[in-house]
C-alpha positions in Angstrom: 139.9 141.8 150.5 139.6 137.8 149.8 141.7 136.8 146.6 140.4 136.3 143.2 141.6 133.0 141.2 142.7 133.6 137.6 142.9 131.3 135.0 145.0 132.4 132.1 143.5 129.4 129.9 140.6 130.4 130.0 140.0 134.0 130.5 138.0 133.7 133.8 138.8 134.5 137.2 136.8 133.2 140.2 135.9 133.7 143.8 136.9 131.2 147.1 135.8 128.0 147.2 134.2 127.7 143.1 134.1 124.6 142.3 136.8 124.9 139.4 140.4 123.0 139.7 142.3 125.0 137.2 146.6 123.1 137.1 148.1 125.9 139.9 150.5 126.5 136.6 147.9 128.5 135.0 146.6 130.2 138.0 147.5 133.7 139.0 145.9 135.0 141.9 144.4 138.9 142.4 143.3 141.0 146.3 140.5 142.0 143.9 137.7 141.4 141.5 138.6 144.5 139.6 142.8 143.8 139.5 141.8 140.7 137.6 139.4 142.4 135.6 141.5 145.3 134.7 144.5 142.6 133.7 141.5 141.3 131.1 139.9 138.6 132.5 136.4 138.5 132.8 134.2 136.8 135.8 133.2 133.4 136.1 129.5 132.4 135.4 129.5 129.8 137.6 130.3 131.1 141.2 129.6 135.0 139.6 132.2 136.8 142.0 130.7 140.4 140.7 127.7 139.2 143.8 129.5 139.0 146.6 130.2 141.9 148.0 134.0 142.0 149.0 134.7 143.4 153.2 137.1 146.5 153.7 140.2 145.3 154.6 141.5 146.9 157.4 144.8 144.7 157.5 146.5 147.2 154.6 148.0 151.0 154.7 145.6 153.2 156.5 145.0 155.5 153.5 144.3 152.9 151.2 141.6 151.4 153.3 140.4 154.8 153.9 140.5 155.5 150.0 138.7 152.3 149.5 136.0 153.3 152.3 135.4 157.1 150.1 135.4 155.5 146.7 133.0 153.4 147.8 130.8 156.0 149.5 130.8 157.7 145.8 133.8 159.9 145.8 135.1 159.8 142.0 131.3 159.4 140.7 132.2 162.6 138.8 135.2 163.0 141.3 138.6 163.0 140.2 141.6 160.7 141.6 142.6 164.3 142.7 139.9 165.0 144.7 140.3 161.9 146.5 143.8 162.3 147.3 143.1 166.1 148.4 140.5 164.5 151.1 143.0 161.9 152.2 145.8 164.2 152.2 147.6 162.7 149.5 149.1 163.1 146.2 146.8 161.6 143.4 150.6 160.1 142.5 151.3 158.1 145.6 147.7 156.8 146.5 147.7 155.9 142.6 151.2 153.6 143.5 149.6 152.5 146.8 146.4 151.4 145.0 148.2 149.5 142.7 150.9 148.4 145.4 147.8 147.1 147.5 144.9 145.8 145.7 146.8 146.6 141.6 144.5 148.6 140.4 144.1 152.3 140.3 141.2 154.4 142.3 139.5 154.7 138.8 139.2 151.2 137.9 137.7 150.0 141.6 135.6 153.0 141.4 134.1 151.7 137.5 134.3 148.1 138.6 132.6 148.6 142.0 129.6 150.3 139.9 129.8 147.6 137.4 129.2 145.0 139.6 126.5 146.5 141.9 124.5 147.1 138.3 125.0 143.5 137.6 122.9 142.8 140.1 120.1 145.1 139.9 119.7 143.5 136.5 119.8 140.0 137.9 117.4 141.0 141.4 115.4 144.0 139.6 113.4 144.6 136.9 114.4 148.1 137.3 114.5 149.7 133.6 118.2 149.5 132.7 118.7 153.3 131.7 117.3 153.8 135.6 120.6 151.1 136.7 122.9 153.3 134.7 121.9 156.3 137.4 121.4 154.0 140.5 124.7 152.8 140.1 126.2 155.8 140.0 127.4 155.9 136.3 127.2 159.3 134.7 125.6 158.7 131.0 124.0 155.9 129.9 126.6 155.4 127.6 129.3 154.9 130.2 127.2 152.4 131.6 127.1 150.5 128.4 130.8 150.8 127.8 131.9 149.7 130.9 129.7 147.0 131.4 130.8 145.2 128.0 134.3 145.9 129.3 133.7 143.7 132.1 131.2 141.6 131.2 131.2 141.4 127.7 128.0 141.9 127.0 125.9 144.6 126.4 123.3 145.5 129.7 120.0 143.4 127.2 122.2 140.8 127.1 122.9 140.5 130.8 119.4 140.9 132.0 118.2 138.2 129.4 120.9 136.0 130.9 119.6 135.9 135.1 118.4 133.1 136.5 115.2 132.6 137.6 115.8 132.7 141.5 118.2 135.8 141.6 114.7 138.0 140.7 113.1 139.2 143.7 109.3 139.6 143.9 108.4 143.2 144.7 105.7 143.3 146.8 106.0 146.9 147.9 109.4 148.8 147.6 113.2 147.6 145.9 114.3 144.4 147.5 118.2 144.2 147.4 120.7 141.5 148.6 123.0 142.4 151.2 125.4 139.7 151.8 128.2 139.3 154.2 130.3 137.1 155.5 128.9 134.5 157.8 128.8 134.4 160.9 126.3 137.1 162.4 124.4 137.9 165.3 121.5 139.3 163.7 119.0 139.3 166.9 121.2 140.7 169.4 122.2 143.3 167.4 119.1 144.1 166.4 118.0 143.7 170.2 121.1 146.4 170.5 119.4 149.2 167.9 116.2 148.3 169.5 116.9 149.6 173.0 118.6 152.8 171.3 116.3 153.7 168.9 114.9 156.8 167.9 111.2 157.4 168.5 109.8 158.6 165.2 112.8 157.9 163.3 114.0 154.3 163.6 111.6 151.4 164.1 112.4 147.9 165.2 109.3 145.4 165.2 108.4 141.7 163.7 112.1 141.0 163.5 112.5 144.4 160.8 114.3 147.4 161.2 112.6 150.5 160.1 114.3 154.0 159.2 113.8 156.9 157.6 115.9 158.8 155.5 116.5 161.9 153.7 117.8 161.1 149.8 118.6 164.6 148.7 116.2 166.9 151.0 113.4 164.3 149.9 112.2 161.2 152.2 112.4 158.0 152.4 112.0 155.0 154.3 114.8 152.0 154.4 113.5 148.5 156.1 116.2 145.6 157.0 115.4 141.6 158.1 117.0 139.0 157.9 117.1 137.1 154.7 119.6 133.7 154.7 122.7 132.8 156.2 124.8 134.8 154.6 122.1 138.2 153.4 120.2 140.5 154.8 117.0 141.9 152.6 117.2 145.5 151.9 113.7 147.0 150.8 113.9 150.8 149.8 111.4 153.2 149.3 113.1 156.1 147.9 111.9 159.3 146.3 114.6 158.5 143.1 116.7 155.8 142.5 120.3 157.9 141.3 123.1 157.2 143.1 121.1 154.1 144.8 125.2 152.3 145.1 125.7 154.7 147.8 122.6 154.1 149.7 122.6 150.9 149.1 126.4 150.9 151.2 125.5 153.0 153.7 123.0 151.0 155.3 125.3 148.1 155.3 127.0 150.2 157.7 123.9 149.6 159.8 124.5 146.1 160.5 128.3 146.5 160.0 128.8 143.9 157.4 132.1 144.7 156.0 133.9 144.4 159.1 136.9 141.7 158.9 135.3 139.5 162.0 137.4 136.7 161.0 140.8 139.1 161.2 139.1 140.2 164.4 138.4 136.8 166.2 141.7 135.1 165.1 143.4 137.9 166.8 141.3 138.1 169.7 139.9 134.3 170.3 143.0 133.3 172.8 142.5 136.3 175.1 141.3 135.3 178.6 139.0 138.2 178.9 137.4 138.3 175.4 138.6 135.2 174.4 135.3 133.3 175.9 132.8 135.9 175.0 133.4 136.1 171.2 133.3 132.2 171.6 129.5 132.7 173.3 128.6 135.0 170.8 130.5 134.1 167.2 128.5 136.3 165.0 128.4 139.6 167.4 130.0 142.8 164.9 130.5 146.5 166.2 127.1 148.0 166.3 126.9 150.7 163.0 124.9 153.5 162.2 123.2 155.3 158.9 124.2 159.1 159.7 127.8 159.8 161.7 125.8 162.8 163.2 122.5 161.4 164.1 124.4 158.7 166.4 126.6 161.5 167.6 123.9 163.8 169.0 122.2 161.0 170.0 125.9 160.1 172.3 125.7 163.8 173.5 121.9 163.0 174.4 123.1 160.1 176.4 125.8 161.7 178.3 125.8 160.4 182.2 121.9 159.6 181.5 120.1 156.2 181.4 119.6 154.9 177.8 115.7 155.3 178.3 116.5 159.2 179.1 118.3 159.7 176.6 115.7 157.9 174.0 113.3 160.2 175.9 115.5 163.6 175.2 116.4 162.7 171.7 112.7 162.3 170.6 112.3 165.4 171.8 114.8 167.0 169.4 113.1 165.3 166.8 109.8 166.4 167.0 110.8 169.4 167.5 113.7 170.2 164.6 113.2 166.8 162.3 110.8 167.4 159.5 107.8 165.4 159.5 107.0 162.5 157.1 103.8 162.2 156.7 102.1 158.4 155.9 104.1 156.1 157.5 103.1 156.8 161.6 101.6 153.0 161.3 105.0 152.1 160.8 106.6 153.9 163.8 107.8 156.7 161.6 107.1 159.7 161.8 110.1 162.5 161.2 113.2 162.6 159.5 116.1 163.5 161.7 117.1 166.8 161.5 120.8 167.6 159.8 123.4 169.8 161.5 122.7 172.9 159.7 119.6 172.7 161.0 120.6 171.9 165.0 123.8 174.3 164.5 121.4 177.0 165.2 118.4 175.7 167.0 116.6 176.2 170.0 117.1 173.4 172.6 115.6 174.8 176.1 112.2 173.4 177.6 113.6 169.8 176.3 115.2 168.7 179.7 118.7 169.1 178.4 121.0 171.0 180.5 122.6 174.1 179.5 126.1 172.0 178.8 124.1 169.6 176.4 122.6 172.3 174.9 125.8 173.8 173.9 127.5 170.6 172.9 124.9 169.5 170.5 125.2 172.9 169.2 128.9 173.5 169.1 129.1 169.6 167.7 126.2 170.5 164.9 128.3 173.7 163.6 131.7 171.8 164.0 130.3 169.2 161.0 128.3 172.1 159.6 131.6 173.7 159.3 133.8 170.3 158.3 135.8 171.0 160.8 135.0 167.2 162.1 134.9 165.3 159.2 132.7 162.3 159.6 133.4 160.4 156.4 136.3 158.1 157.7 138.7 160.1 155.8 141.4 161.2 158.3 142.2 158.7 160.9 141.0 157.1 164.3 143.3 159.6 166.3 142.5 163.1 164.2 138.5 162.5 164.2 139.1 161.9 168.4 141.1 165.1 168.5 138.6 167.3 166.2 135.8 166.1 168.3 137.4 166.7 171.6 138.5 170.2 170.6 134.4 170.9 170.5 132.5 172.3 173.6 131.4 169.4 175.3 132.7 166.8 173.8 135.0 164.4 175.4 137.3 161.2 175.3 133.9 159.0 175.1 131.9 160.3 172.7 134.6 160.6 170.1 135.3 157.1 170.5 132.1 155.6 171.0 131.2 157.5 167.7 134.2 156.4 166.0 133.3 153.2 166.9 129.7 153.2 165.5 130.7 155.0 162.1 133.0 151.4 161.6 136.7 152.3 163.0 137.6 149.0 164.5 140.7 150.0 166.9 138.4 152.8 168.7 137.7 151.9 172.4 135.8 154.0 174.6 137.4 153.2 177.9 135.8 155.6 180.1 132.3 153.2 179.2 130.8 152.7 182.9 129.6 149.3 180.6 132.8 148.0 179.7 134.4 149.1 183.7 131.6 146.7 185.0 132.6 144.2 182.5 136.6 144.4 183.4 136.2 144.4 187.0 134.1 141.1 187.1 137.2 139.8 184.9 139.5 141.3 187.1 138.1 141.6 190.6 139.0 145.2 191.2 137.8 148.6 190.6 139.4 149.9 186.9 139.8 154.0 185.9 139.7 154.2 182.5 143.2 155.0 182.6 143.6 151.4 183.9 140.9 150.0 181.3 142.6 151.7 178.5 146.5 149.2 179.8 144.5 146.0 179.7 142.8 146.6 176.2 146.8 147.4 174.6 146.8 143.6 173.5 143.6 143.5 171.6 144.6 146.6 169.7 143.7 146.7 166.6 140.5 144.8 167.2 139.7 147.0 170.6 135.6 147.7 169.1 134.8 144.4 168.7 136.1 143.6 172.2 134.2 146.9 173.8 130.7 145.5 171.8 131.7 142.1 173.5 132.3 143.1 176.7 129.0 145.7 176.4 126.7 142.8 175.8 128.6 141.0 179.3 127.5 143.6 181.5 124.8 142.8 183.9 
């Protein structure tokens, strides 16, 4: 994660790039804003570090990185460090020790800081009532919310809203608009085109430079719209049935375009490679494509095994029409259904849709494994465990498992047997390659093989 500078003489901490120039002897460094806050420092009013979403770094211990991902997904909103440790296979004491050593803060403090920062952005950018902001940000009560805001920002929520800048407020002309910041560059057009080519009819639609999709929030339908907002942020417009837990829906929306990927570290590692380096320089803002719903992406991958993208689109659309819940009133946007969840497809009749018997059995087996918890899609387990659990399921091979992992944000996922990768590498090496050959060539690209694979896909004819 990006570092923060705290000044002992003023009690203020800043993000990188702030114009303040304190004497070096008065500066302390913190890996996270939460650690600076836990040490008693308050956010700078000039650079406003709470307005930037720090990316999840994969440079530290894998356990810490996965713990951070689970915290961002809300594991500690109503949960405990004991429960977090259980999901990660570690004791809460060991987890607290690792968090303290590598992030300078406990899991609980990181979760509270995350909620408070999100709430502060809602106070600045929206006109949501303060009570709704409390629950939208993951707080369990208004009292807990008020206490956290006073502890971290030294003011009550009402005072903080009164201080917001005129340029912060996003004017809503339907839905709730929110900024999703990222570290540039981002190859928006290429990534949008990738998602458009694979959009699930009725569930996803790309038109006019905007990505739209239906979502289910506690069983109720909603719509998300993502468009380019500026060189360092996307604009999310959320049309949701209720705002409770909004912080987690926003985090999932960030993953669609993989906004938290550490592209700088990946590019530094791959930039000098003879095969990947030129591709990186041609598309410096490309990121591995993400997903809102890993289960949806897994089903789409199974249906797409050994068929063209167009054929897979036709087949998955039939599955959605038969088993997805219909959503009324969104036809003009090209949206008609929400994707069927695992519990529905686990026992669904897939005959007569054009799927082979093997594909029907694979979709059912995958849905049952997800529904029963045999396959975890929350990134609580390392890549190797995810691949092992997926390939233990009937009809799922290494290609499907690694493709799913790549879309989930695993930076080292690499579907080595993919035809597009093999074609691109054949052009680079001048010889035909097996999946094992591709694995060997990709060895030096670790732990950033997902980005390498994405560039190779886009380079394939």
